[in-house]
Each structure stands twice: as structure tokens, then as C-alpha cells.
C-alpha positions in Angstrom: 7.8 -9.5 -30.9 9.1 -6.2 -32.1 6.0 -4.2 -33.2 2.6 -4.6 -31.9 -0.6 -2.7 -32.8 -3.8 -2.6 -30.8 -7.0 -0.8 -31.8 -9.4 0.0 -29.0 -11.6 2.7 -27.5 -8.6 5.1 -27.3 -7.6 4.6 -30.9 -4.5 2.8 -32.3 -1.7 1.9 -30.0 1.6 0.9 -31.5 4.4 -0.5 -29.5 7.7 -0.4 -31.3 9.8 -1.8 -28.5 11.0 -5.4 -28.4 9.0 -7.1 -25.7 11.0 -10.3 -25.8 12.9 -9.5 -22.5 9.6 -9.1 -20.7 8.1 -12.6 -21.6 6.0 -13.9 -18.8 5.9 -10.5 -17.1 3.4 -7.6 -16.9 4.5 -4.3 -18.5 3.1 -0.7 -18.2 3.0 1.0 -21.6 2.9 4.8 -22.0 3.3 6.6 -25.4 4.3 3.2 -27.0 7.2 2.6 -24.6 7.6 0.2 -21.7 8.0 2.3 -18.5 7.9 -0.5 -15.9 7.6 -4.3 -15.5 6.7 -6.7 -12.8 5.6 -10.4 -12.3 2.0 -9.5 -11.4 -0.3 -6.6 -12.3 -0.9 -5.5 -8.6 2.9 -5.1 -8.1 3.1 -3.2 -11.4 0.2 -0.9 -10.6 1.8 -0.1 -7.2 5.0 1.2 -8.7 5.5 5.0 -8.4 6.3 5.4 -12.1 3.0 3.8 -13.3 0.1 6.2 -13.9 -3.6 5.2 -13.8 -3.8 6.0 -17.5 -1.0 3.6 -18.5 -1.9 0.4 -20.4 -1.1 -2.8 -18.5 -0.1 -5.7 -20.7 0.8 -9.3 -20.0 3.6 -10.3 -22.3 3.0 -14.0 -23.1 5.7 -16.6 -22.4 5.3 -17.9 -25.9 3.9 -16.3 -29.1 0.2 -16.7 -28.3 -2.7 -14.4 -27.4 -2.1 -11.2 -25.4 -4.3 -9.9 -22.6 -4.8 -6.1 -22.4 -6.2 -4.4 -19.3 
């Protein structure tokens, strides 16, 4: 899991960071970089460094589908 690309309403998002250390956790993505992680999305959203415009992403425990919020 080194490069991930998502196309949505905001255009293309490319994450060049290795997400393997975050398996099973939620991460906040800004400008293609992980800025914070937590075990649940509420805890992640409540962190001071996470902005309302950041993408919240659940990194799967295994190589499966990914949920984007």
C-alpha cells in the first residue's frame, strides 16, 4: 500500500505515503499526507490538527476495499 489514487468530486487525490503502519486505523489526509491517525473516526475528528476539510480514511486491516468519508 504505497500509492493510492481516488477520484471524486474534489478531483484526483494521490496518497504517496505508505499506509501499512496504519492498518486497521483511521487516518486524516491533507495534501496527500497523513496528518493524524486514531482507532475511530470520532477520536480522529476531535484531534486539534485535523481540519474539517481533511479526508478521513479507514485503512483496511487487509488488502481489501477502502471506505472514504
